[in-house]
Backbone as a printed PyTorch tensor [residue, N CA C, xyz], in Angstrom:
tensor([[[110.1400, 111.4630, 153.7640],
         [110.0800, 111.6560, 152.3230],
         [110.2570, 113.1340, 151.9850]],

        [[111.1120, 113.4220, 151.0340],
         [111.3870, 114.8040, 150.6520],
         [110.2800, 115.3670, 149.7680]],

        [[110.0310, 116.6640, 149.9220],
         [109.0470, 117.3290, 149.0590],
         [109.6260, 117.4510, 147.6530]],

        [[108.7420, 117.3330, 146.6450],
         [109.1820, 117.4400, 145.2580],
         [109.5850, 118.8840, 144.9640]],

        [[110.5990, 119.0460, 144.1090],
         [110.9670, 120.3820, 143.6830],
         [109.8780, 120.9130, 142.7480]],

        [[109.6370, 122.2140, 142.7800],
         [108.6410, 122.7510, 141.8390],
         [109.1270, 122.6070, 140.3990]],

        [[108.2050, 122.2860, 139.4890],
         [108.5490, 122.0480, 138.0900],
         [108.9840, 123.3570, 137.4460]],

        [[110.1040, 123.3190, 136.7720],
         [110.5520, 124.4660, 135.9960],
         [110.9470, 123.9640, 134.6200]],

        [[110.4070, 124.6090, 133.6080],
         [110.7140, 124.2120, 132.2460],
         [112.1550, 124.6090, 131.9330]],

        [[112.8970, 123.7200, 131.2750],
         [114.2680, 124.0400, 130.9110],
         [114.2790, 125.1320, 129.8610]],

        [[115.2920, 125.9930, 129.9470],
         [115.3850, 127.0560, 128.9410],
         [115.8170, 126.4540, 127.6010]],

        [[115.4190, 127.1000, 126.5260],
         [115.7280, 126.6260, 125.1760],
         [117.1900, 126.9700, 124.8740]],

        [[118.0090, 125.9450, 124.6040],
         [119.4220, 126.1780, 124.2670],
         [119.5200, 126.2460, 122.7460]],

        [[119.7340, 127.4350, 122.2250],
         [119.7230, 127.6210, 120.7720],
         [121.1410, 127.6750, 120.2230]],

        [[121.2470, 127.4210, 118.9090],
         [122.5470, 127.5010, 118.2430],
         [123.4640, 126.3550, 118.6080]],

        [[122.9330, 125.1250, 118.7830],
         [123.7610, 123.9860, 119.1650],
         [123.7350, 122.8990, 118.0810]],

        [[123.6720, 123.3020, 116.8440],
         [123.7390, 122.3260, 115.7520],
         [122.3690, 121.9580, 115.2020]],

        [[122.3730, 121.4120, 113.9610],
         [121.1170, 121.1340, 113.2630],
         [120.2920, 120.0550, 113.9360]],

        [[120.9020, 119.0290, 114.5040],
         [120.1370, 117.9240, 115.0960],
         [119.4180, 118.3330, 116.3810]],

        [[119.8120, 119.4400, 116.9790],
         [119.1690, 119.8740, 118.2260],
         [117.7600, 120.4060, 117.9680]],

        [[117.4960, 120.7760, 116.7060],
         [116.2050, 121.3840, 116.3850],
         [116.2240, 122.8930, 116.5830]],

        [[117.2890, 123.3950, 117.1850],
         [117.3990, 124.8390, 117.4150],
         [118.7160, 125.3610, 116.8670]],

        [[119.1970, 124.7460, 115.7790],
         [120.5030, 125.1340, 115.2340],
         [120.3800, 126.1570, 114.1320]],

        [[121.4400, 126.3080, 113.3780],
         [121.5530, 127.2240, 112.2390],
         [121.0490, 128.6200, 112.5520]],

        [[119.7630, 128.9230, 112.3360],
         [119.2770, 130.2880, 112.5720],
         [118.7840, 130.4820, 114.0060]],

        [[118.9140, 129.4880, 114.8290],
         [118.5800, 129.5800, 116.2580],
         [117.1470, 130.0400, 116.5140]],

        [[116.2030, 129.4590, 115.7720],
         [114.7600, 129.7170, 115.9450],
         [114.3370, 131.1280, 115.5760]],

        [[115.2180, 131.8510, 114.8280],
         [114.8910, 133.2340, 114.4910],
         [114.3700, 133.3870, 113.0610]],

        [[114.3740, 132.3360, 112.2960],
         [113.9350, 132.4360, 110.9060],
         [115.0360, 133.0070, 110.0320]],

        [[114.6810, 133.2910, 108.7660],
         [115.6720, 133.8120, 107.8240],
         [115.5860, 135.3250, 107.7590]],

        [[116.7130, 135.9920, 107.8060],
         [116.8180, 137.4440, 107.6010],
         [115.7570, 138.2210, 108.4000]],

        [[115.4850, 139.4250, 108.0280],
         [114.4530, 140.2270, 108.6840],
         [114.8970, 140.8180, 110.0120]],

        [[114.0880, 141.7510, 110.5060],
         [114.4560, 142.4810, 111.7250],
         [114.5870, 141.5650, 112.9360]],

        [[113.6820, 140.5960, 113.0590],
         [113.7030, 139.7000, 114.2070],
         [114.8890, 138.7470, 114.2170]],

        [[115.5460, 138.5830, 113.0550],
         [116.6860, 137.6760, 112.9720],
         [117.9780, 138.3460, 113.4240]],

        [[117.9780, 139.6650, 113.4730],
         [119.2120, 140.4060, 113.7890],
         [119.4220, 140.4730, 115.2980]],

        [[120.6580, 140.7280, 115.6840],
         [120.9490, 140.9040, 117.1130],
         [120.4890, 142.2980, 117.5320]],

        [[120.1200, 142.4310, 118.7820],
         [119.7200, 143.7410, 119.3050],
         [118.3100, 144.1390, 118.9340]],

        [[117.4890, 143.2000, 118.4500],
         [116.1100, 143.5530, 118.0890],
         [115.2910, 143.7970, 119.3510]],

        [[114.4510, 144.8220, 119.3240],
         [113.5960, 145.1240, 120.4770],
         [112.2660, 145.6780, 119.9780]],

        [[111.2980, 144.7970, 119.7520],
         [109.9610, 145.2440, 119.3510],
         [109.2090, 145.7180, 120.5860]],

        [[108.4850, 146.8200, 120.4580],
         [107.5910, 147.2550, 121.5430],
         [106.4360, 146.2580, 121.6480]],

        [[105.8360, 146.1030, 122.8260],
         [104.7160, 145.1600, 122.9600],
         [103.5250, 145.5150, 122.0600]],

        [[103.3740, 146.8130, 121.7450],
         [102.2420, 147.2460, 120.9180],
         [102.6170, 147.3730, 119.4370]],

        [[103.7930, 146.8840, 119.0380],
         [104.2140, 146.9990, 117.6390],
         [103.3920, 146.0720, 116.7640]],

        [[102.8780, 146.6100, 115.6330],
         [101.9980, 145.8390, 114.7580],
         [102.5930, 145.6650, 113.3570]],

        [[103.9050, 145.5420, 113.3080],
         [104.5590, 145.2640, 112.0350],
         [104.5530, 146.4280, 111.0720]],

        [[104.4760, 147.6420, 111.5460],
         [104.4730, 148.8150, 110.6870],
         [103.0720, 149.3130, 110.3720]],

        [[102.0670, 148.4710, 110.5980],
         [100.6640, 148.8980, 110.4500],
         [100.3840, 149.9840, 111.4950]],

        [[ 99.4950, 150.9340, 111.1570],
         [ 99.1570, 151.9780, 112.1200],
         [ 98.6340, 151.3340, 113.4010]],

        [[ 99.2850, 151.5830, 114.5330],
         [ 98.9100, 150.8840, 115.7540],
         [ 97.5250, 151.2480, 116.2570]],

        [[ 96.9790, 150.3520, 117.0270],
         [ 95.6140, 150.4920, 117.5330],
         [ 95.4070, 151.8110, 118.2620]],

        [[ 96.3630, 152.1810, 119.1040],
         [ 96.1870, 153.3980, 119.9030],
         [ 96.1810, 154.6600, 119.0390]],

        [[ 96.6350, 154.5690, 117.7730],
         [ 96.5450, 155.7180, 116.8680],
         [ 95.3320, 155.6270, 115.9510]],

        [[ 94.7910, 154.4100, 115.7610],
         [ 93.5980, 154.2390, 114.9130],
         [ 92.3320, 154.6720, 115.6250]],

        [[ 92.2990, 154.5070, 116.9550],
         [ 91.0780, 154.7780, 117.7180],
         [ 90.9700, 156.2780, 117.9850]],

        [[ 89.7890, 156.8820, 117.7400],
         [ 89.6450, 158.3160, 117.9870],
         [ 89.7010, 158.6290, 119.4810]],

        [[ 90.2750, 159.7640, 119.7860],
         [ 90.3900, 160.1850, 121.1800],
         [ 89.2690, 161.1770, 121.4750]],

        [[ 88.6110, 160.9680, 122.6240],
         [ 87.5440, 161.8920, 123.0110],
         [ 87.5860, 162.1080, 124.5050]],

        [[ 87.1180, 163.2960, 124.9060],
         [ 86.9150, 163.5470, 126.3240],
         [ 88.1750, 163.9610, 127.0650]],

        [[ 88.0300, 163.9340, 128.3690],
         [ 89.0680, 164.4290, 129.2720],
         [ 89.0460, 163.5900, 130.5270]],

        [[ 90.2080, 163.2200, 131.0240],
         [ 90.3040, 162.4920, 132.2800],
         [ 90.9490, 163.4050, 133.3050]],

        [[ 90.2040, 163.7120, 134.3400],
         [ 90.7050, 164.6190, 135.3740],
         [ 91.7140, 163.8830, 136.2460]],

        [[ 92.9750, 164.3170, 136.2460],
         [ 93.9830, 163.6060, 137.0370],
         [ 93.8160, 163.7730, 138.5480]],

        [[ 93.0880, 164.7990, 138.9720],
         [ 92.9150, 165.0460, 140.4150],
         [ 91.5240, 164.6620, 140.9030]],

        [[ 90.8200, 163.8120, 140.1320],
         [ 89.4590, 163.4020, 140.5120],
         [ 89.4790, 162.6310, 141.8140]],

        [[ 88.5100, 162.9260, 142.6730],
         [ 88.4040, 162.2330, 143.9460],
         [ 87.3380, 161.1440, 143.8470]],

        [[ 87.6750, 159.9480, 144.2770],
         [ 86.7660, 158.7980, 144.2390],
         [ 86.4030, 158.4520, 145.6740]],

        [[ 85.1410, 158.6930, 146.0380],
         [ 84.6980, 158.4440, 147.4100],
         [ 84.0710, 157.0620, 147.5510]],

        [[ 84.3120, 156.4410, 148.6820],
         [ 83.5900, 155.2200, 149.0330],
         [ 82.2180, 155.6720, 149.5190]],

        [[ 81.1440, 155.1400, 148.9360],
         [ 79.7880, 155.6280, 149.1940],
         [ 79.0050, 154.6160, 150.0280]],

        [[ 78.3310, 155.1220, 151.0770],
         [ 77.4900, 154.2860, 151.9310],
         [ 76.1770, 155.0150, 152.1670]],

        [[ 75.0710, 154.2900, 152.1060],
         [ 73.7590, 154.8740, 152.3360],
         [ 73.2880, 154.6040, 153.7640]],

        [[ 72.2650, 155.3640, 154.1830],
         [ 71.7460, 155.2510, 155.5540],
         [ 71.2010, 153.8550, 155.8490]],

        [[ 70.5360, 153.2190, 154.8730],
         [ 69.9880, 151.8830, 155.1200],
         [ 71.0900, 150.8560, 155.4030]],

        [[ 72.2710, 151.0620, 154.8240],
         [ 73.4000, 150.1750, 155.1200],
         [ 73.9090, 150.3910, 156.5460]],

        [[ 73.9110, 151.6620, 156.9950],
         [ 74.3250, 151.9730, 158.3680],
         [ 73.3310, 151.3810, 159.3610]],

        [[ 72.0430, 151.4650, 159.0290],
         [ 70.9730, 150.9450, 159.8930],
         [ 71.1250, 149.4350, 160.0890]],

        [[ 71.4900, 148.7400, 159.0150],
         [ 71.6070, 147.2840, 159.1000],
         [ 72.7960, 146.8350, 159.9550]],

        [[ 73.7900, 147.7120, 160.1480],
         [ 74.9380, 147.3740, 160.9890],
         [ 74.5510, 147.2990, 162.4670]],

        [[ 73.6660, 148.2070, 162.8860],
         [ 73.1930, 148.1970, 164.2740],
         [ 74.2440, 148.6090, 165.2860]],

        [[ 75.1250, 149.5280, 164.9280],
         [ 76.1500, 150.0070, 165.8610],
         [ 75.9430, 151.4770, 166.1630]],

        [[ 76.3870, 151.9040, 167.3530],
         [ 76.2130, 153.2960, 167.7720],
         [ 77.3040, 154.1950, 167.1940]],

        [[ 78.5100, 153.6540, 167.0210],
         [ 79.6400, 154.4140, 166.4760],
         [ 79.9850, 153.8790, 165.0870]],

        [[ 79.9220, 154.7380, 164.0830],
         [ 80.2570, 154.3380, 162.7180],
         [ 81.4720, 155.1470, 162.2700]],

        [[ 82.5480, 154.4470, 161.9040],
         [ 83.7550, 155.0720, 161.3570],
         [ 84.1450, 154.2950, 160.0950]],

        [[ 85.0480, 154.8490, 159.2890],
         [ 85.4930, 154.1110, 158.1080],
         [ 86.0700, 152.7310, 158.4540]],

        [[ 86.7900, 152.6410, 159.5950],
         [ 87.3700, 151.3500, 160.0070],
         [ 86.2910, 150.3170, 160.3080]],

        [[ 85.1960, 150.7550, 160.9460],
         [ 84.0800, 149.8480, 161.2650],
         [ 83.4530, 149.3270, 159.9710]],

        [[ 83.2890, 150.2200, 158.9790],
         [ 82.6720, 149.8400, 157.7070],
         [ 83.5560, 148.8650, 156.9210]],

        [[ 84.8720, 149.0600, 156.9890],
         [ 85.8010, 148.1480, 156.2970],
         [ 85.7830, 146.7840, 156.9650]],

        [[ 85.8620, 146.7720, 158.3100],
         [ 85.9020, 145.4880, 159.0250],
         [ 84.5960, 144.7050, 158.8920]],

        [[ 83.4680, 145.4140, 158.7360],
         [ 82.1860, 144.7260, 158.5740],
         [ 81.8980, 144.3650, 157.1170]],

        [[ 82.7580, 144.8070, 156.1870],
         [ 82.6310, 144.4320, 154.7840],
         [ 81.6670, 145.2830, 153.9820]],

        [[ 81.2240, 146.4060, 154.5250],
         [ 80.3110, 147.2930, 153.7860],
         [ 81.0700, 147.9690, 152.6460]],

        [[ 82.3040, 148.3980, 152.9180],
         [ 83.1640, 148.9620, 151.8760],
         [ 84.4800, 148.1990, 151.8760]],

        [[ 85.1570, 148.1900, 150.7210],
         [ 86.4330, 147.4790, 150.6280],
         [ 87.5800, 148.3530, 151.0960]],

        [[ 87.5900, 149.6150, 150.6280],
         [ 88.6370, 150.5470, 151.0550],
         [ 88.1310, 151.9730, 150.9180]],

        [[ 88.7270, 152.8580, 151.6950],
         [ 88.3980, 154.2780, 151.6250],
         [ 89.2910, 154.8670, 150.5450]],

        [[ 88.7030, 155.2930, 149.4470],
         [ 89.4960, 155.8250, 148.3380],
         [ 90.0200, 157.2160, 148.7150]],

        [[ 89.3240, 158.2850, 148.2780],
         [ 89.7120, 159.6430, 148.6600],
         [ 89.0010, 160.0390, 149.9350]],

        [[ 88.0710, 159.2090, 150.3870],
         [ 87.3020, 159.5010, 151.5850],
         [ 86.0170, 158.6950, 151.5870]],

        [[ 85.2340, 158.8890, 152.6330],
         [ 83.9540, 158.1930, 152.7990],
         [ 82.8410, 159.2090, 152.7080]],

        [[ 81.8190, 158.9230, 151.9030],
         [ 80.6680, 159.8140, 151.7950],
         [ 79.4110, 159.0550, 152.1820]],

        [[ 78.5890, 159.6860, 153.0270],
         [ 77.3270, 159.0970, 153.4710],
         [ 76.2020, 159.7430, 152.6800]],

        [[ 75.3580, 158.8960, 152.0480],
         [ 74.2200, 159.3790, 151.2600],
         [ 72.9160, 159.0500, 151.9750]],

        [[ 71.8310, 159.6880, 151.5360],
         [ 70.5870, 159.6780, 152.2990],
         [ 69.5420, 158.6460, 151.9440]],

        [[ 69.8590, 157.5520, 151.2520],
         [ 68.8600, 156.5400, 150.9350],
         [ 68.5500, 155.7290, 152.1870]],

        [[ 67.2780, 155.5500, 152.4670],
         [ 66.8670, 154.7650, 153.6330],
         [ 66.5320, 155.6520, 154.8200]],

        [[ 66.1450, 155.0000, 155.9380],
         [ 65.7690, 155.7340, 157.1540],
         [ 66.5600, 155.2160, 158.3330]],

        [[ 66.8100, 156.1100, 159.2860],
         [ 67.4760, 155.7280, 160.5310],
         [ 66.4440, 155.6930, 161.6460]],

        [[ 66.4430, 154.6120, 162.4210],
         [ 65.5170, 154.5090, 163.5510],
         [ 66.2640, 154.5960, 164.8710]],

        [[ 67.5830, 154.4410, 164.8380],
         [ 68.3500, 154.4980, 166.0910],
         [ 69.3870, 155.6200, 166.0370]],

        [[ 69.8000, 156.0420, 167.2250],
         [ 70.7810, 157.1100, 167.3660],
         [ 72.1680, 156.5300, 167.0690]],

        [[ 72.9300, 157.2120, 166.2030],
         [ 74.3030, 156.7820, 165.9420],
         [ 75.1750, 157.9710, 165.5950]],

        [[ 76.4310, 157.8720, 166.0130],
         [ 77.4230, 158.8910, 165.6860],
         [ 78.2200, 158.4010, 164.4810]],

        [[ 78.1380, 159.1530, 163.3880],
         [ 78.7600, 158.7380, 162.1350],
         [ 79.9170, 159.6820, 161.8060]],

        [[ 81.1050, 159.1130, 161.6000],
         [ 82.2760, 159.8930, 161.1970],
         [ 82.5840, 159.5830, 159.7370]],

        [[ 82.6160, 160.6310, 158.9150],
         [ 82.9070, 160.4580, 157.4830],
         [ 83.5360, 161.7330, 156.9460]],

        [[ 84.0490, 161.6540, 155.7170],
         [ 84.6990, 162.8000, 155.0940],
         [ 83.6990, 163.7310, 154.4250]],

        [[ 82.5450, 163.1910, 154.0220],
         [ 81.4890, 163.9890, 153.3790],
         [ 80.1280, 163.4250, 153.7690]],

        [[ 79.1200, 164.3060, 153.7940],
         [ 77.7230, 163.9130, 154.0310],
         [ 76.8500, 164.6390, 153.0240]],

        [[ 75.8390, 163.9400, 152.4960],
         [ 74.8450, 164.6530, 151.6990],
         [ 73.9380, 165.3900, 152.6790]],

        [[ 73.2360, 166.3880, 152.1990],
         [ 72.3730, 167.1980, 153.0730],
         [ 71.3000, 166.3200, 153.7130]],

        [[ 70.6920, 165.4210, 152.9090],
         [ 69.6330, 164.5470, 153.4190],
         [ 70.1680, 163.5990, 154.4880]],

        [[ 71.3600, 163.0730, 154.2680],
         [ 71.9480, 162.1410, 155.2320],
         [ 72.2270, 162.8380, 156.5600]],

        [[ 72.7740, 164.0300, 156.4890],
         [ 73.1010, 164.7810, 157.7150],
         [ 71.8290, 165.0900, 158.4980]],

        [[ 70.7720, 165.5010, 157.7840],
         [ 69.4890, 165.8020, 158.4420],
         [ 68.9290, 164.5530, 159.1160]],

        [[ 68.9780, 163.4300, 158.4130],
         [ 68.4110, 162.1820, 158.9390],
         [ 69.1700, 161.7000, 160.1780]],

        [[ 70.4930, 161.8120, 160.1590],
         [ 71.3100, 161.3800, 161.3040],
         [ 71.0050, 162.2410, 162.5250]],

        [[ 70.9240, 163.5540, 162.3140],
         [ 70.6520, 164.4670, 163.4290],
         [ 69.2070, 164.3630, 163.9060]],

        [[ 68.2750, 164.0520, 163.0000],
         [ 66.8660, 163.8700, 163.3900],
         [ 66.6930, 162.6290, 164.2580]],

        [[ 67.5610, 161.6120, 164.0460],
         [ 67.4960, 160.3930, 164.8520],
         [ 68.2120, 160.5580, 166.1920]],

        [[ 68.8070, 161.7490, 166.4190],
         [ 69.4730, 162.0300, 167.6940],
         [ 70.9700, 161.7740, 167.6690]],

        [[ 71.5180, 161.4950, 166.5000],
         [ 72.9480, 161.2100, 166.3990],
         [ 73.7500, 162.4180, 165.9640]],

        [[ 75.0170, 162.1740, 165.6600],
         [ 75.9070, 163.2360, 165.2160],
         [ 76.5620, 162.8510, 163.9010]],

        [[ 76.6930, 163.8500, 163.0080],
         [ 77.4270, 163.6560, 161.7570],
         [ 78.7620, 164.3900, 161.9110]],

        [[ 79.8330, 163.6490, 162.1080],
         [ 81.1500, 164.2290, 162.3800],
         [ 82.0050, 164.1710, 161.1190]],

        [[ 82.5180, 165.3390, 160.7040],
         [ 83.3880, 165.4020, 159.5280],
         [ 84.8060, 165.0300, 159.9230]],

        [[ 85.4110, 164.1250, 159.1820],
         [ 86.7950, 163.7190, 159.4320],
         [ 87.7070, 164.6460, 158.6460]],

        [[ 88.8080, 165.0620, 159.2550],
         [ 89.8080, 165.8650, 158.5700],
         [ 89.4480, 167.3280, 158.4430]],

        [[ 88.4100, 167.7730, 159.1380],
         [ 88.0450, 169.1780, 159.1460],
         [ 87.7670, 169.6070, 160.5720]],

        [[ 87.9490, 170.9040, 160.8130],
         [ 87.7080, 171.4180, 162.1610],
         [ 86.2240, 171.3810, 162.4770]],

        [[ 85.8660, 170.8690, 163.6540],
         [ 84.4610, 170.8600, 164.0510],
         [ 84.0890, 172.2090, 164.6450]],

        [[ 82.8510, 172.6080, 164.4480],
         [ 82.4150, 173.9380, 164.8960],
         [ 81.8920, 173.9230, 166.3150]]])
């Protein structure tokens, strides 16, 4: 038995006489801008009314070079129970979805086991806690001292 073809709606054939239902003005109405050939309304066109993007007041500033870090806390690292923590390990375990501009480790929670953590940034508390537990806080993309 053959698989059914996927359903596709037939295109509207306009200008084929009055009995077709799409004759005479070809579904464009009488006169007006939309009835003419070559009409191209912008998606945000509101019929000459002041458009929404001009009615709404503009405030603030958006920094085009803003860095968005994927953030992980120490208690999340502790729950993983691994000795080596890298961005790839965190993605594969589902702790983070993706590394945006980098990975930053924050200091919420406590570490009870030794682990080597590789990240792009560390808060001061997180770095202290990792080193106090006997591990290493390794910066990615920077020269190690």
